[in-house]
N, C-alpha and C positions, 0 to 999 in steps of 0.2 A: 359680358360685353366689353368690360374694361380690358381683358386680355386681347380681344379682337382689335381694339383701337390701338393699344400699345404695340402689339405685333405689327399692325399695319403701318404705324408711324416709324418704327425701327426699320422695317423692310423698305419703306419709302425713302428714308434717308440713305440707306445703302444703295438702293436702285438709282437715286439721284446721282450719287457719287459715281456709280457705274456708267450712267448715261453721259456724264460730263467727260469721264475718262475715255469712254468709247468714242465720243465725238472727236476728241483730240487724237486718239489712236487712228481713227479713220483719216483725218487730215494728214497725219505724219506718215502713216504706212501705206495708205491707199489714196493718194492725191487725185488720181483719175476718177475714182469713185466719188470723192468729195466734190469734185467739180460738177458732177451731175446735179447737185443740189441747187445750182444756179439756173437751172432750167425754169422757164416760166410756169411749169406745172406746180412748182412749189411757191408758197406765199413767202415773200421776204419782208412783209410788214413788221417793223420792229415793235409795234404795239401789241403783238400777240406773243412775244418772246416769253412772257411769264408762263404761258401754257406749257412750254417745254419743261419748266421747273416744277410745275404742279402735277404733270402727268404721272411721275413715279408714285406720288402719294395717292392719287386717285386709283391707279391700278393696284397698288399694294393694299389699300383699304378694302377694295372689292375682293381681291384674292384672299385677304385675311378672313373676311366673312365666309367665303367659299370654303376655306380650310376648316374653319370652326364647324361648318355643317357636315363636311365629308371626310374629316381626318380619320375617323374610325374605320373607314373602308380601305385605307391605305395600310398595307402591312409591310413588315420587313424592318431593316435597320434605318438609322438616321439618313444615310446616303440614299438608300433605295426609295424611301418615302419622299425625299426632296426631289429626286430625279423623276419619280412617277408623277408627282404633283406638277412639275414643270412640263412634262410630256402631255398630261391631261389638258392643262391650260393651253398649251401650244396647239394641240390637235383640235380642240373644241372651239377655241376662240380666235386663234391667230391664223391657222391655215385657211379657213374660209375667207377671211378678210384679205389675206395676201393674194389669194386667187382672184378675188373681186378687184382689188387694186391693180393687179397686173393686167387684167383683161380690160379695164376701163380707163386707166391713166397712162400717160406717156412716160413710163418709168422703165428702167432696164431690169432685166431678170436679176442682175447682180445686186441692185438696190433692194429688191423684194427679198432676195435670199438673205441678205445681211439683216434685214428687219426680222425675218423669220428666226434666224439663229439668235439674234438679240432677245427676241421674245422667249425663246427656249431658255436662255441663260437667266433672264429676269424671273421667269416662273420657277426655275430650279433654285435660284438663290433665295427667292421669297419662301419657297418650301422649306429650305434649311432654316431660315429665320423663324418661321412659324413653328417648326418642329422644336426649336429651342425655347421660344418664348411662350408658346401655347401648345404643349404636347398633347 
């Protein structure tokens, strides 16, 4: 259990860094996409901003537990296992949610597509961390 928590916290810190860098990259390189976040569909209440910083740790601890349960089913090299883990997470957990969000909320396909790609990157990076910390 100790390896699961340590791997989850390490991945969470890395995913938090990735989230913040991704936020700034979106603002700098895709300002039109970033402007869509000012739509009323998004909550701009500053009281919930802490959830943005907690999310990487929640998802990484959950993925770390998932990794510990199913890592034996993943075969191949370090890179292959990390990418396969990211794909599994993205296809099982993210794709259905993205379809639901796109069908029910007033968000553009571009936003949903960036969330999907970001989830794939998150899952893959988490897989790499878990492979190193909890092989």
